C-alpha positions as CSV (number, residue, x, y, z in Angstrom):
1,M,-13.4,-20.5,8.2
2,K,-11.3,-21.0,11.3
3,Q,-7.7,-19.9,11.9
4,E,-5.5,-20.9,14.8
5,I,-4.6,-18.1,17.3
6,Y,-1.0,-17.8,18.6
7,N,0.4,-16.0,21.6
8,L,3.8,-14.3,21.6
9,Q,5.4,-17.5,23.0
10,G,4.4,-19.4,19.8
11,E,1.6,-21.4,21.5
12,K,-1.8,-22.2,20.0
13,I,-4.5,-20.8,22.3
14,G,-7.6,-20.9,20.3
15,E,-9.3,-20.2,16.9
16,A,-10.5,-17.1,15.2
17,E,-13.4,-16.8,12.7
18,L,-12.5,-15.5,9.3
19,R,-15.5,-14.4,7.2
20,P,-15.7,-16.0,3.7
21,E,-16.4,-12.7,2.0
22,V,-13.1,-11.3,3.3
23,F,-10.7,-14.3,3.5
24,E,-12.1,-16.8,1.0
25,L,-12.3,-15.0,-2.3
26,K,-10.9,-16.5,-5.5
27,A,-7.8,-14.6,-6.6
28,D,-7.8,-12.6,-9.9
29,H,-4.0,-12.3,-10.4
30,D,-4.4,-9.9,-13.3
31,L,-6.4,-7.5,-11.3
32,M,-4.0,-7.7,-8.3
33,Y,-1.1,-7.1,-10.7
34,R,-2.7,-4.0,-12.3
35,V,-3.6,-2.5,-8.9
36,A,-0.1,-3.2,-7.5
37,V,1.6,-1.6,-10.5
38,I,-0.5,1.6,-10.2
39,M,0.1,1.8,-6.5
40,A,3.8,1.4,-7.0
41,G,3.7,4.2,-9.7
42,N,1.8,6.5,-7.3
43,K,4.6,6.2,-4.8
44,R,7.2,7.2,-7.4
45,R,8.7,10.7,-7.1
46,A,10.3,12.5,-10.1
47,T,13.8,13.3,-8.9
48,A,15.8,13.0,-12.1
49,H,16.0,16.5,-13.7
50,T,17.8,17.8,-16.8
51,K,18.1,21.4,-18.0
52,V,16.7,22.6,-21.2
53,R,18.4,25.3,-23.4
54,S,16.8,28.1,-21.5
55,E,18.3,26.9,-18.2
56,V,21.9,26.1,-19.1
57,R,24.8,28.5,-18.6
58,G,26.2,30.7,-21.4
59,G,25.0,31.6,-24.9
60,G,24.6,35.3,-24.5
61,R,25.9,36.1,-27.9
62,K,26.0,34.5,-31.4
63,P,29.1,32.2,-31.5
64,W,30.0,33.3,-35.0
65,K,28.5,35.4,-37.8
66,Q,25.7,34.1,-39.9
67,K,27.6,33.8,-43.2
68,G,31.1,33.4,-44.5
69,T,32.6,31.0,-42.0
70,G,31.6,27.8,-43.7
71,N,29.9,26.6,-40.5
72,A,26.2,26.0,-40.1
73,R,24.2,28.9,-38.9
74,T,23.6,29.0,-35.2
75,G,22.4,31.6,-32.7
76,S,23.6,30.2,-29.3
77,I,25.9,27.7,-27.7
78,R,22.9,26.6,-25.6
79,N,21.8,24.7,-28.7
80,P,21.4,21.0,-27.8
81,I,23.9,20.0,-30.6
82,F,26.7,21.7,-28.6
83,R,28.6,20.2,-25.7
84,G,27.2,21.8,-22.6
85,G,24.0,22.7,-24.3
86,G,20.4,22.0,-23.3
87,I,19.0,18.5,-23.2
88,I,16.2,17.4,-25.6
89,F,13.4,15.4,-24.1
90,G,15.3,14.7,-20.9
91,P,13.6,13.7,-17.6
92,R,12.1,16.6,-15.7
93,N,11.1,16.9,-12.0
94,T,7.7,18.1,-13.1
95,A,6.7,14.6,-14.3
96,N,3.6,13.1,-12.7
97,Y,3.3,9.3,-12.5
98,T,0.1,9.1,-10.5
99,R,-2.8,7.1,-11.9
100,K,-6.3,6.7,-10.6
101,I,-7.4,3.3,-9.2
102,N,-11.1,2.4,-9.3
103,K,-12.3,2.2,-5.7
104,K,-14.1,-1.2,-6.2
105,Q,-11.0,-2.6,-7.9
106,R,-8.7,-1.5,-5.1
107,R,-11.0,-2.9,-2.5
108,K,-11.4,-6.3,-4.4
109,A,-7.7,-6.6,-5.0
110,F,-7.0,-6.1,-1.3
111,L,-9.5,-8.7,-0.2
112,M,-8.0,-11.1,-2.8
113,G,-4.6,-10.5,-1.2
114,L,-5.9,-11.4,2.2
115,S,-7.7,-14.5,0.8
116,S,-4.4,-15.6,-1.0
117,K,-2.5,-15.4,2.3
118,A,-5.1,-17.5,4.0
119,A,-5.3,-20.1,1.2
120,D,-1.5,-20.4,0.9
121,K,-1.2,-20.8,4.7
122,E,0.9,-17.7,5.0
123,L,-1.6,-16.0,7.4
124,R,-1.1,-16.1,11.2
125,V,-3.5,-14.7,13.8
126,M,-2.1,-13.4,17.1
127,D,-3.9,-13.0,20.3
128,N,-2.2,-9.7,21.0
129,W,1.4,-8.4,20.8
130,S,1.5,-7.6,24.6
131,L,4.8,-5.8,24.6
132,D,5.3,-3.5,27.6
133,K,8.5,-2.1,26.0
134,P,10.4,-2.6,22.7
135,N,11.9,-6.1,22.7
136,S,13.5,-7.3,19.5
137,K,14.8,-10.5,21.0
138,K,11.3,-11.6,22.1
139,V,9.8,-11.0,18.6
140,A,12.7,-12.7,16.8
141,A,12.4,-15.7,19.1
142,F,8.7,-16.0,18.3
143,M,9.3,-15.8,14.6
144,E,12.0,-18.5,14.8
145,K,9.7,-20.8,16.8
146,I,6.9,-20.7,14.2
147,K,9.6,-21.1,11.5
148,V,9.3,-17.9,9.6
149,K,12.6,-16.3,10.6
150,G,14.6,-15.1,7.7
151,K,11.6,-14.6,5.5
152,S,9.7,-11.4,4.9
153,A,6.9,-10.9,7.3
154,L,4.4,-8.1,7.9
155,L,3.1,-7.6,11.5
156,V,-0.2,-5.8,11.7
157,S,-1.9,-4.3,14.8
158,G,-5.4,-3.1,15.1
159,R,-4.3,0.1,16.8
160,K,-1.0,2.0,16.9
161,D,1.7,0.0,18.7
162,V,4.9,1.9,19.2
163,N,6.6,-0.9,21.1
164,L,6.0,-3.4,18.3
165,K,7.2,-0.9,15.7
166,R,10.4,-0.2,17.5
167,S,11.0,-3.9,18.2
168,L,11.1,-4.7,14.5
169,K,14.0,-2.3,13.8
170,N,16.5,-5.0,14.7
171,V,14.6,-7.9,13.2
172,G,15.5,-8.5,9.6
173,K,12.8,-8.7,6.9
174,A,10.0,-7.7,9.3
175,N,7.7,-4.7,8.7
176,Y,5.0,-3.1,10.7
177,R,1.6,-1.7,9.6
178,M,-1.6,-0.6,11.3
179,A,-4.7,-2.5,10.1
180,A,-6.3,0.7,8.6
181,D,-3.1,1.4,6.6
182,L,-2.6,-2.1,5.1
183,N,-2.8,-2.3,1.3
184,T,-2.4,-4.7,-1.6
185,L,1.2,-3.7,-2.3
186,D,2.1,-4.5,1.3
187,L,0.6,-7.9,1.0
188,L,2.5,-8.7,-2.2
189,N,5.8,-7.5,-0.9
190,N,5.8,-9.7,2.2
191,K,5.5,-13.5,2.3
192,Y,3.9,-13.9,5.8
193,L,1.1,-11.9,7.3
194,F,0.5,-11.6,11.0
195,L,-2.8,-10.1,12.2
196,D,-3.8,-9.7,15.8
197,K,-7.4,-10.5,16.8
198,E,-8.4,-6.8,16.7
199,S,-7.2,-6.5,13.1
200,V,-9.2,-9.6,12.1
201,E,-12.3,-8.2,13.8
202,F,-11.7,-4.8,12.0
203,Y,-11.6,-6.5,8.6
204,N,-14.6,-8.8,9.3
205,R,-16.6,-5.8,10.4
206,K,-15.5,-3.4,7.6
207,Y,-15.8,-5.7,4.6
208,S,-18.6,-8.0,5.8
209,T,-21.6,-8.2,3.4
210,K,-23.9,-9.5,6.1
211,A,-26.3,-6.6,5.7
212,G,-29.9,-7.5,6.4
213,P,-33.0,-5.9,4.8
214,K,-33.5,-2.2,5.3
215,P,-35.7,-1.3,8.3
216,K,-39.2,-0.1,7.4
217,I,-39.8,3.6,8.0
218,R,-42.6,4.1,10.5
219,K,-45.3,6.5,9.4
220,D,-46.4,9.3,11.6
221,A,-50.0,9.5,12.8
222,K,-50.6,12.6,10.6
223,D,-49.7,13.4,7.0
224,I,-48.1,16.5,5.7
225,K,-51.4,18.5,5.7
226,G,-52.0,17.6,9.3
227,K,-55.0,15.3,8.6
228,K,-55.3,12.0,10.4
229,H,-55.0,8.8,8.3
230,K,-58.2,6.8,7.9
């Protein structure tokens, strides 16, 4: 599979090879959905917190005597039935929303996400970002020229690119990731995906199944006992 390569001026300067085992998988939307939901839940932090009856203020003594008042018996105004009392079954900051994702499922969902971008023509391959300094105007002009301005885009570099990251601060709906940090949730949250050549080579090399037969182990001239082979 071939993909056109762009430079930062929006010009087509060549073609990049995309391996079929990485960029031509058939999408399993159910698997991608389940992986994305788990990843979103793993990012969730328990911030909502309510106090139980042992944490609220007051209630040091019995509000009224046990018998003779006509009221129901009670031992503390911290009781949840009272105003200002503890909360029953309220959210706590000790909640844990993390769930385990099978390694093979996470890997397959990610490759399906890359394949979906390529199949839907939402993948762009860059020669390199070649920014000597942060330049939001240059990046915005490039995105406008290839007609993706105003739509969510994810720009990926093979290695850490501080200039590109800073350039996107003033470009709306544009995000930055390193190739090694990209995941399924990032792919689903952004419409267009921009990979530089180094990122494409990284994915081709990492997820390629082009593994040949295992090399044969050469036997030594002597066996364990030190005797020569006949």
